[in-house]
N, C-alpha and C positions, 0 to 999 in steps of 0.2 A: 838356137832355134828350136831345138829339141823340146824345150820347155814349153814352147808356145803350141806345138803339135805333137802331142804324146803319141806313143806306139798304141797300136791296137790291143796289145796284150795288157798293157798298163791300164788301158781304158776298161778292159773286161774285168781284169781284177779289181779295179776301183769300184766298177758297177756291182760286182759280186759281193764285195765287202759292204757297200751300201745296202743292198738288198737283204743280206744277212743281218745287218745292224738294225735295218728297217724292220725286219721279220722279228728279231728278239725284242726290240722296243715295242712293236705292236703286240706281241704275245705276253710279254710281262710287264713292261713299263706303262704303256698307254693305258690299260685297264686300271692299274693302280692310281696313275695321275688323273685319269677321268673320274674314277670313284672318289679320290680326294676332293676333286674340284666339285663334283656333284654333292658331296657331304657338306663341303663348305658353303656352297651355294644354298643348300637346304637349311643348314644352321643359320646362315644369314637371313633367309627368308622367315624362319621361325623366330629369330631375334626381332625382326623388324614387325612381325605379326604381333609378337608379345609386347613390344614397345607400344605399337598402336593400341593393343587391348588395355594396356597399362594406362596410356594416355586417356582413353575413353573412361576407364574407371576413375582416373584422378578428376576428370572433368565432372563426371557423375558425383563423386564425393564432395567436390567443390560445390555444386549445385545444392547438394543435400545439406552441406554445412551452411551455405547462405539461407536455405530454407529454415533450417534450424534456428540460425541466428534471428532471422525475421520473426519466427514464431515465438522465440524466447523474448524478443524485445516487445512483441505484442502482448504476451502474458505478463511481462514485467509492467507494461503500461497499465494493463487491465488490473493487475494487483494493486498497482499504485493508486488507480482511480478508485478501486474498492476500499482500499485503506483510507483514503481521504474521505469518501463517503461515510465509512464507519466512524471516523474521527469526527466528522461533522454532525453525524447522528448523535454520538455520545456527548458532544458539547451541547447540542440542542436539548437533548434528554436531561442532561445536568442542569441547564438553565431552567427548564421546565420545572424539575424537581426543586430547584432552589427558589423559583417563583412561588411554587405550591407551598413549600416550607415557609417561605415569608408570609404569603398570605394567611397561612394557618397561625403562625406566630402573631400576626397583626389581629386576625379575627380573636385568637385567645385573649390578647391585650385588650381588645375593644370590650370582649366580654367581661374580662376582669374588671375594667374601667367602669363599665356600666353597672357591674355588681357592686363595686365598692361606691359608686355614685348613688346607686339605690339604698345602700346600706348607710350612707352618709346622710341621705335625704330622710330616710326613716328616722335616724338619730336625731336629725334636726326637727323633725315634725313631733317626735316624741318629747323633746326638750321644750319646743314652743307650746306643746299641749300642756306639758307640766308648769310652765311658766303661765299659761293662760289660767290654768286652775288655781295656781297659787296667787295670782293677781285677783281673780275673781273671788277666791276665799277671803283675801285680805279686803277686797271692796265690800264684800257682803258682811264680814265681821264689823267693819267700821261703817255703819250706816250713817251716812252724813245727811243731814238736812238740807244743806245748801248744795245746789247744783255746781256752783262755781268752785267750791271746796272740792267737791267730789271729782271734777276735771282736773284740778291741780294735784290732787293726790294721785290720780291715774297716771299722770304725767310724771310725777315723782317716781312712781313705781316703774314706769316704763324705763326710765333713766337708770335706775338701780339695776333693772334687768339687763340692760345694754352693758353695764359695768361688768356684770358676772359673765 
């Protein structure tokens, strides 16, 4: 039963040892432990704040990247549209130039044809004029007294002229 009811001396010595240990722990250990806990709490708070800050920065970077991608897509679409317009304009200009060149070639060909036609007509007129002069000269040289003979002779000369 002594273990259940300790002596007063044991109780005092136990209390004294407890107070001394409490004093030593309060003087030396608790400040270091509290300081360590405070430092740890501070580090954890800084890490959480840093993580939140990084999270916000990452969200901002993501938004910036999305804006850049959107802008790049818009610029690409604009560049493709401009390239298509330039291509269409170049094709249209080339067609216009080809039409103009074809029209010029046709006009030159028509002018050449007209020139050759006029030269041919002039040549034909000259030959007809020469033939008329020759026929007239032959008719005048042979003065026929008979009109029927004169007409037959003219027909004969015309046939000869056709053969030449």
